[in-house]
N, C-alpha and C positions, 0 to 999 in steps of 0.2 A: 722899569718891572713893563709900563708900557710898550716898550721894544722888544719884549721876549712875550710878551701876550701876541704882539704885530706880528710878529716871525711863527709862532705856530698857529694862527690863525694863516697867515700866509699858506706855512708848509702844509693844510689841511685842504684849504680852498686848492693845489695847483695838485696835490694826489686825487683830491675828486674829481678836478675838470682833465684830468688820464685817465679814471676811471670812466666815466661817463666819453668819454673821445674815443672808447674800444682798448680801453686796455696795451695798442699794440699788437692787438690780435688781426690775421687777414681779416681786411672784409668781401665780403661781392654786393655788386649791386642789383638789387629788385626791380629797378624800374619806379616810376615816383617818389623821386627819389626818398626808396626806402632799402638801407642795407642790414645786412644779416653778416654776422661774425660767423665765421666758418673754422672751426676745429681741421686743422690736417687729416687727410686718409691715416697718418701711422705718427708716433712719436719722435720727436730729432732732440737732441742736443741741443739746439738752435731754440726750438718750439719751449722746452720744457725752459731756459731762461727764459723766455715769454711770459710763460704759466709763472715763475718765480719770481718774477719783475712783478706781477699785477700781480702777486698774495700779497707782499712787500707790502707794497704801495697803498694797496687796499689794508695790511694792519698799521700804517702809516695814517690813514684816511679816519678809520673806526676808533683806533686806542690811544693818537694825540690830542679829540678833546678828556680823555677819558683820566689822564696822567696831567693833565695843563692846571688841574688846582694844586694838585704838590708842587709842577715845576713850578708855579709863580708862586710858591710859597716858599721854595728852596731858595729861586732867583730875588729873592727882595729880604735874603737877610746876608750878613756882612760876607764880603769876597763868594755871594750867590752865584751868582754866574758862570764861573767857573762849575762848581760844585753842582750847580743847574743841569749844563751841558755834558758831565760825567754821568750825573741818572737820568738824565732822557740819552745819549744814550749806549747807556748800560741795556735801559728799559726797550730799545731798537734794537739793539743786537738779540738779546732773548726775543723779540716778536719775528724777525730775521731767520732765526734759526725753526719759530715756528711754521713758515713758512715755504723753508728747505724739505721739512715733516709734510706739509700741506702739496704742494709740488709733486713730492715719492709718492706720498698716498691717491694722488690727485691718477699718477700719471699706473701708477700700480692698479687701482679701479679699471680705467678707462683701458688701460690694453688687455684685462681680464673681462673684457667684455659686462663688467658690469655696473657702468655710467651710458645714461643714451645721449643722445647726441645736444642735449638741453645739458647736460652735467646731473639729469637726476638718476637718483638710483630704479633702476630695470623694474625689481624684484621686491614687489608687493611686503615681501615678506621680512626679505634683507632687511627692509628700510625698516617693514616692523621693529625689529629688533632691536636697533641702534636708539630707538625712539626711548625705547622701554631700558636698553642699560642707562640709556642716559639721565633718566626718570628714577633706576634705579642706584646710583652713582648719586646724584639731585639729593635720595634719601638717605646714603650712606654714613656710617663713623668716620669713614676715613676722611669724607668731602667736611662734617661736622668738625672733625682733629686738624686738620688744613687749615681750616677759618679759627680757628680755636689758637693754633698758636700764631695764628701770622699778624704783624706790626702793623700798626696800623699809622697814616700816613701822620698825625696826631700828632700820636707819637714821636716817631722821626723826627722831625722838625717842630714840634713847637716848641713852646717858649717854657711848659709844666716840667720837669728835674725827674718826678716821680717815674717809679717802674712800674707802676702800674696800666695794664692795661685794659681799652673800653671791653673786648673781645672774650676777658678773665685767662690769657695766654702769660707764656714766661715773659720776660719784661726784655725791652728787645737791648740791645748790650748796647754800655754805657759810651764804646768810640764813636762806632758806629753816627750812634743819635746826636751827641755831639760834634763829629766831623760835620752831619745834615746842616746842627743850625747855626755850623759859621763859626764855631766856637772855639775848635781843636787848632 
């Protein structure tokens, strides 16, 4: 378990170092030791690849810490290292997919000249509408339904064999719960 924790901490640390070092973005010396990240005049496939890697590594840096308790709990079970590796891989694949969508959206917004050089939305009205839409989603029945139906990690990997969920949703499928617990 200490090895898994150390590996997760190392991955997160390396990710943050990469991001704080500029994430592979082109830089311009501003004098006095100041450096400014410089986006290109127009997007290219190479620049999109740099942005995709930046988004992917940023998701690793931010999302692995939130998944670490579950990963460690899975790794602590019999045959847990293999299952934890599969769980972590799947988790990162989902966030890599999000990174592809974020890169595409950033490219589209930047090409439409909706973003400023600092990657802020130029239109105050558009920014306000995005905040309002996000707030409405947070209060929506759709979000409440998603939360009610999701399986908690405690029920996936815990010792409790009951099928009731803390959120009141449907039970987790027993084969998944048992394989995650290392008993299948």
